[in-house]
C-alpha positions in Angstrom: -12.3 -8.5 -17.1 -13.1 -5.4 -15.2 -10.6 -7.0 -12.3 -7.9 -7.0 -15.1 -8.7 -3.2 -16.3 -8.2 -2.4 -12.8 -4.6 -3.9 -12.6 -3.5 -2.7 -15.6 -5.2 1.0 -14.7 -2.8 0.8 -11.7 0.3 -0.8 -13.5 -0.3 2.5 -15.7 -0.6 5.1 -12.5 2.3 3.2 -10.9 4.7 3.8 -14.3 3.8 7.5 -14.0 5.1 7.1 -10.2 8.1 5.3 -11.0 9.0 8.0 -13.8 8.7 10.6 -11.1 11.2 8.7 -9.1 13.3 8.3 -11.9 13.4 11.9 -12.2 14.1 12.6 -8.6 16.7 9.9 -8.5 18.7 11.8 -11.6 18.1 15.3 -9.7 19.5 13.9 -6.4 22.6 12.4 -8.3 23.5 15.6 -9.5 23.0 17.2 -6.2 25.0 15.1 -4.6 27.7 15.0 -7.6 27.8 18.8 -7.1 28.6 18.4 -3.6 31.2 16.0 -4.1 32.7 18.4 -6.9 33.1 21.1 -4.2 35.0 19.2 -1.5 38.1 21.0 -2.2 36.0 24.2 -1.6 34.9 22.6 1.1 38.0 21.8 2.9 39.6 25.2 2.1 36.7 26.6 4.2 37.8 23.8 6.9 41.0 24.8 7.4 40.2 26.9 10.1 39.1 23.7 11.8 42.5 22.0 10.6 44.5 25.2 12.1 42.7 24.8 15.5 42.5 20.9 15.6 46.3 21.4 17.0 47.4 18.6 14.8 44.4 16.3 14.9 44.2 15.9 11.1 42.2 12.7 11.6 39.4 14.4 13.9 39.3 17.5 11.0 38.9 15.4 8.1 35.9 13.3 10.1 34.3 16.2 10.2 33.9 17.0 7.0 33.4 13.5 5.8 30.5 13.6 8.4 29.3 16.9 7.0 29.4 15.3 3.4 27.5 12.2 4.5 24.8 14.6 6.4 24.3 16.2 3.1 24.2 13.5 1.0 21.4 11.9 3.3 19.5 15.1 3.6 19.2 15.3 -0.3 18.3 11.5 -0.4 15.7 12.5 2.2 14.6 15.1 0.6 13.8 13.3 -3.1 11.7 10.7 -1.2 9.5 13.4 0.8 8.8 15.1 -2.9 8.5 11.8 -4.1 5.7 11.0 -1.4 4.2 14.5 -2.0 3.9 14.4 -6.2 2.1 10.7 -5.7 -0.2 12.5 -3.0 -0.7 15.3 -5.7 -1.3 13.3 -8.4 -3.9 10.8 -6.9 -6.0 13.8 -5.2 -5.9 16.4 -8.5 -7.0 13.4 -10.8 -9.5 12.1 -8.2 -11.0 15.7 -7.6 -11.2 17.0 -11.0 -11.8 14.0 -13.2 -12.9 11.2 -10.7 -10.1 9.2 -12.1 -6.7 8.7 -12.7 -4.8 8.6 -15.9 -4.5 4.8 -15.9 -8.6 4.6 -15.0 -9.5 6.7 -17.7 -7.2 5.0 -20.3 -9.1 1.7 -19.4 -12.8 3.1 -18.7 -12.8 3.4 -15.1 -14.3 5.8 -12.7 -14.3 6.2 -9.2 -17.4 6.9 -7.4 -18.5 8.2 -4.2 -21.5 9.2 -2.3 -20.0 11.4 -0.2 -18.4 15.1 -0.8 -14.9 15.2 0.2 -13.3 11.5 -0.3 -10.8 12.4 -2.9 -8.0 13.8 -0.8 -9.1 10.6 1.9 -8.4 7.8 -1.0 -5.6 9.8 -2.5 -3.9 9.6 1.1 -4.5 5.7 1.5 -3.1 4.8 -1.8 0.0 7.3 -1.3 0.7 5.6 1.9 0.0 1.5 1.0 1.9 2.6 -2.7 4.7 5.0 -1.7 5.2 6.5 1.8 5.6 3.2 3.7 8.6 2.4 1.4 9.9 5.9 1.1 10.1 5.4 5.2 11.6 2.1 5.0 14.2 3.2 2.8 15.0 6.3 4.9 15.4 4.4 8.2 18.0 2.4 6.6 19.9 5.1 5.2 19.8 6.7 8.6 21.2 3.6 10.2 18.2 2.0 11.8 18.6 -1.7 10.1 15.8 -3.7 12.5 13.1 -0.7 11.9 13.9 -0.5 8.3 12.9 -4.3 8.2 9.9 -3.9 10.3 8.6 -1.0 7.9 9.3 -2.4 4.7 7.6 -5.9 6.3 4.7 -3.6 7.1 4.9 -1.7 3.9 4.2 -5.5 2.1 1.1 -5.6 4.2 -0.3 -2.3 3.4 0.1 -3.3 -0.3 -1.4 -6.0 -0.2 -4.3 -4.8 1.8 -4.8 -2.4 -0.7 -4.1 -4.5 -3.7 -5.3 -8.1 -3.0 -9.2 -7.2 -2.1 -9.4 -5.9 -5.6 -9.1 -9.4 -6.6 -11.7 -10.4 -4.4 -15.5 -10.7 -5.2 -16.4 -7.6 -3.9 -13.3 -5.6 -6.0 -12.5 -2.9 -3.7 -9.4 -1.8 -2.3 -8.4 -0.7 0.8 -8.6 3.0 -0.3 -12.0 2.5 -1.5 -13.1 1.0 1.9 -11.4 3.6 4.0 -12.8 6.6 1.4 -15.9 4.9 0.8 -15.4 5.0 -3.0 -16.3 2.5 -5.4 -14.6 2.0 -8.6 -17.0 1.5 -12.0 -16.6 0.3 -15.1 -17.5 2.5 -18.3 -17.8 1.6 -22.1 -14.9 2.6 -24.1 -17.3 4.5 -26.7 -19.7 5.9 -23.8 -19.4 9.8 -24.0 -19.7 9.8 -20.3 -16.4 8.4 -19.5 -14.7 11.9 -21.3 -16.6 13.9 -18.8 -15.3 15.3 -15.4 -16.8 13.6 -12.6 -16.2 15.2 -9.2 -15.8 12.8 -5.7 -15.6 16.3 -3.8 
């Protein structure tokens, strides 16, 4: 039962991250749509390049297209970067202030540590395993680094399994727990202590 509770708690936390990713995707789509809506204005401002191209319209148009592509890639990369930051801040703030994430609180779980200052380390490992490596793989794919992207995707799967599979083992400690020196304990749903903030840093 504790293992099932941890799995459900992780699902809730990951759903919150997916919700943040969805919001960032909508915002990024709107930014890109606005960018392409301004193409006529950009073309007008690029008129000098057309005049000085000595009739090489293809080269001038390629410059405009490359500019649009670079800005589009930049917007997407900024969204991935923001997602990584949001995921880390969510994990770190919840652990540092409450000793548990939203998912763990709803399932009656708490993160305990024998040492101070472990919240940031645990949040960092969780963010790397759940979000950062996948985001890096996507960015590399967008940048045209297909082979490297596939390798990073493979590394992302390995990190994910290292962090998730041990939870199902007899010890029940994830990679984040082992690196940060933390332990997830189960509390009774009716226990008042379950609602009290617990500092891990």
